[in-house]
C-alpha positions in Angstrom: -49.5 21.2 1.2 -46.0 23.0 2.0 -43.9 20.2 0.8 -45.6 19.3 -2.7 -45.0 23.1 -2.7 -41.2 23.3 -2.0 -41.1 19.6 -4.3 -42.9 20.5 -6.9 -42.2 24.5 -7.1 -44.8 26.6 -10.0 -45.1 23.4 -11.6 -48.0 22.5 -8.9 -51.3 24.1 -10.3 -54.4 24.4 -7.4 -57.8 25.3 -8.3 -61.0 25.9 -7.1 -63.3 22.5 -7.8 -65.8 24.1 -10.4 -68.6 21.4 -9.4 -69.5 21.9 -6.0 -72.2 24.5 -4.6 -71.7 28.1 -3.0 -72.0 25.9 0.7 -68.7 23.6 -0.5 -65.3 23.9 -1.0 -63.1 22.2 -2.5 -60.0 22.2 -4.9 -58.1 20.1 -6.9 -54.2 19.9 -7.1 -52.6 19.2 -10.3 -48.9 19.1 -11.5 -48.5 20.7 -14.7 -45.6 18.3 -16.5 -46.6 17.1 -20.1 -45.4 13.2 -19.0 -46.0 11.3 -15.5 -42.2 10.3 -14.9 -41.1 13.8 -14.8 -42.4 14.1 -10.9 -41.1 11.3 -10.7 -37.7 13.2 -11.3 -38.6 15.8 -9.1 -39.0 13.2 -6.5 -36.2 11.3 -6.8 -34.1 15.0 -6.6 -35.9 15.8 -3.3 -35.0 12.6 -1.8 -38.5 10.9 -2.0 -38.2 7.4 -3.3 -40.9 4.9 -4.8 -42.1 2.2 -2.2 -45.7 1.0 -4.1 -47.3 0.7 -7.4 -50.3 -0.3 -7.7 -52.6 -0.1 -10.8 -56.3 -1.2 -11.7 -57.9 -1.7 -15.4 -61.5 -3.2 -16.2 -60.7 -6.9 -18.1 -63.3 -6.8 -20.8 -65.8 -9.1 -20.2 -67.8 -10.4 -23.0 -71.0 -10.7 -20.7 -70.5 -6.9 -19.8 -72.0 -4.8 -21.5 -70.4 -0.8 -20.7 -72.7 2.0 -20.5 -70.8 4.6 -22.1 -67.3 4.0 -24.2 -65.2 6.5 -21.6 -65.9 3.1 -19.2 -63.8 1.0 -21.6 -61.2 3.2 -20.6 -61.4 3.7 -17.1 -58.2 3.3 -15.2 -56.4 3.7 -11.5 -52.8 4.2 -11.0 -51.1 4.6 -7.3 -47.8 5.6 -6.8 -47.0 5.5 -3.1 -43.5 7.9 -2.4 -41.6 8.2 0.5 -39.2 11.1 2.1 -35.9 8.8 2.5 
């Protein structure tokens, strides 16, 4: 967490996950950036390089119906950075 604070400073927000019960504690960490590229710029300025990226978006299928409209837009992207 200290590396994240060092790179992103006050643009890093951390909060408790409110969906958990009293017996569990989790935290959410997110950035206040408007554009993803802003986070990439912070990483590059602090000596990190992008080493790999992958993305998943469900392909439309005439034979599969989505349970709800949000499933049509579900996607996942992963970017891996390494300190140079």
